[in-house]
C-alpha positions as a LaTeX table, in Angstrom:
\begin{tabular}{lrrr}
\hline
Residue & $x$ (\AA) & $y$ (\AA) & $z$ (\AA) \\
\hline
Met1 & $-8.72$ & 9.46 & 10.52 \\
Thr2 & $-9.34$ & 6.22 & 11.19 \\
Leu3 & $-11.32$ & 3.72 & 9.25 \\
Glu4 & $-12.16$ & $-0.09$ & 8.93 \\
Gly5 & $-9.26$ & 0.08 & 11.89 \\
Glu6 & $-6.66$ & 1.51 & 10.08 \\
Ser7 & $-5.49$ & 4.98 & 10.15 \\
Tyr8 & $-4.85$ & 7.40 & 7.27 \\
His9 & $-3.82$ & 10.80 & 6.46 \\
Lys10 & $-5.97$ & 12.61 & 4.94 \\
Ser11 & $-3.54$ & 12.50 & 1.95 \\
Cys12 & $-3.25$ & 9.27 & 2.34 \\
Phe13 & $-6.92$ & 8.27 & 1.78 \\
Lys14 & $-7.30$ & 7.38 & $-1.76$ \\
Cys15 & $-8.31$ & 4.75 & $-4.14$ \\
Ser16 & $-5.77$ & 1.86 & $-4.42$ \\
His17 & $-7.07$ & 1.17 & $-8.07$ \\
Gly18 & $-7.39$ & 5.17 & $-9.51$ \\
Gly19 & $-5.62$ & 7.24 & $-6.65$ \\
Cys20 & $-9.06$ & 9.20 & $-6.59$ \\
Ile21 & $-9.23$ & 10.97 & $-3.36$ \\
Leu22 & $-11.82$ & 9.55 & $-0.73$ \\
Thr23 & $-14.32$ & 10.74 & 1.67 \\
Thr24 & $-15.78$ & 8.69 & 4.39 \\
Ser25 & $-18.98$ & 8.53 & 2.27 \\
Ser26 & $-17.19$ & 7.71 & $-1.02$ \\
Tyr27 & $-14.93$ & 4.34 & $-0.06$ \\
Ala28 & $-15.07$ & 0.91 & $-0.21$ \\
Ala29 & $-12.83$ & $-1.79$ & 1.30 \\
Leu30 & $-12.29$ & $-5.00$ & 0.77 \\
Asn31 & $-9.42$ & $-6.95$ & 2.95 \\
Gly32 & $-7.95$ & $-3.59$ & 3.99 \\
Ile33 & $-7.57$ & $-2.18$ & 0.43 \\
Leu34 & $-9.52$ & 1.09 & 0.08 \\
Tyr35 & $-11.29$ & 1.62 & $-3.50$ \\
Cys36 & $-13.80$ & 4.46 & $-4.63$ \\
Lys37 & $-17.22$ & 3.08 & $-5.16$ \\
Ile38 & $-17.18$ & 3.62 & $-8.94$ \\
His39 & $-13.80$ & 1.77 & $-9.16$ \\
Phe40 & $-14.76$ & $-1.16$ & $-6.84$ \\
Ser41 & $-17.84$ & $-1.58$ & $-8.98$ \\
Gln42 & $-16.02$ & $-1.37$ & $-12.09$ \\
Leu43 & $-13.62$ & $-4.31$ & $-10.96$ \\
Phe44 & $-16.21$ & $-6.30$ & $-10.25$ \\
Lys45 & $-18.11$ & $-6.02$ & $-13.46$ \\
Glu46 & $-15.15$ & $-6.90$ & $-15.12$ \\
Lys47 & $-14.48$ & $-10.31$ & $-13.92$ \\
Gly48 & $-18.45$ & $-10.83$ & $-11.98$ \\
Ser49 & $-16.90$ & $-11.45$ & $-8.48$ \\
Tyr50 & $-14.29$ & $-10.11$ & $-6.39$ \\
Asn51 & $-11.56$ & $-13.08$ & $-6.39$ \\
His52 & $-9.34$ & $-10.84$ & $-8.17$ \\
Leu53 & $-9.52$ & $-8.19$ & $-5.68$ \\
Ile54 & $-8.79$ & $-10.55$ & $-2.75$ \\
Gln55 & $-5.76$ & $-12.24$ & $-4.60$ \\
Thr56 & $-4.43$ & $-8.61$ & $-5.38$ \\
Ala57 & $-5.44$ & $-7.12$ & $-1.44$ \\
Gln58 & $-3.33$ & $-10.65$ & $-0.44$ \\
Thr59 & $-0.46$ & $-9.89$ & $-2.55$ \\
Lys60 & $-0.32$ & $-6.03$ & $-1.46$ \\
Lys61 & $-0.05$ & $-7.18$ & 1.93 \\
Asn62 & 2.45 & $-9.85$ & 1.78 \\
Glu63 & 5.03 & $-7.44$ & 0.11 \\
Ala64 & 3.84 & $-4.73$ & 2.62 \\
Ala65 & 5.04 & $-7.40$ & 5.31 \\
Glu66 & 8.52 & $-8.14$ & 3.68 \\
Ala67 & 9.26 & $-4.92$ & 2.89 \\
Ala68 & 8.78 & $-4.39$ & 6.74 \\
Ser69 & 10.93 & $-7.45$ & 7.83 \\
Glu70 & 13.47 & $-6.47$ & 5.45 \\
Pro71 & 16.10 & $-4.34$ & 6.89 \\
Pro72 & 17.31 & $-1.03$ & 4.65 \\
Ala73 & 19.44 & $-1.85$ & 1.47 \\
Asp74 & 22.29 & $-0.38$ & 2.70 \\
Ala75 & 21.98 & $-1.60$ & 6.52 \\
Gly76 & 24.97 & $-3.51$ & 7.68 \\
Ala77 & 26.90 & $-1.58$ & 4.85 \\
Ala78 & 30.38 & $-0.65$ & 6.34 \\
Glu79 & 31.11 & 3.09 & 5.33 \\
Pro80 & 34.43 & 3.23 & 3.02 \\
Glu81 & 37.45 & 4.35 & 4.91 \\
Ala82 & 39.16 & 7.36 & 4.00 \\
Pro83 & 42.81 & 7.17 & 2.62 \\
Ala84 & 45.60 & 7.42 & 4.65 \\
Gln85 & 46.74 & 11.05 & 4.71 \\
Ser86 & 50.55 & 11.55 & 4.70 \\
Ala87 & 52.29 & 14.18 & 7.27 \\
\hline
\end{tabular}
């Protein structure tokens, strides 16, 4: 499924706050982060604005970009050599 210019597996289309399964009629998005409408409303009521959600969204995007640009943890690590066997 494609929404907000992004492709999602149906099983991955979940609220980033509560993990609720989303549908095309039950989601809200802010800066590419998906929420169910209930949590989106609750998060607004907590602070009276979406500023904290925007900051969270930016942090998540930065972390994802850093993770994508880093080589895997074992990349470049040489495999241990097998001990020499005597004949």
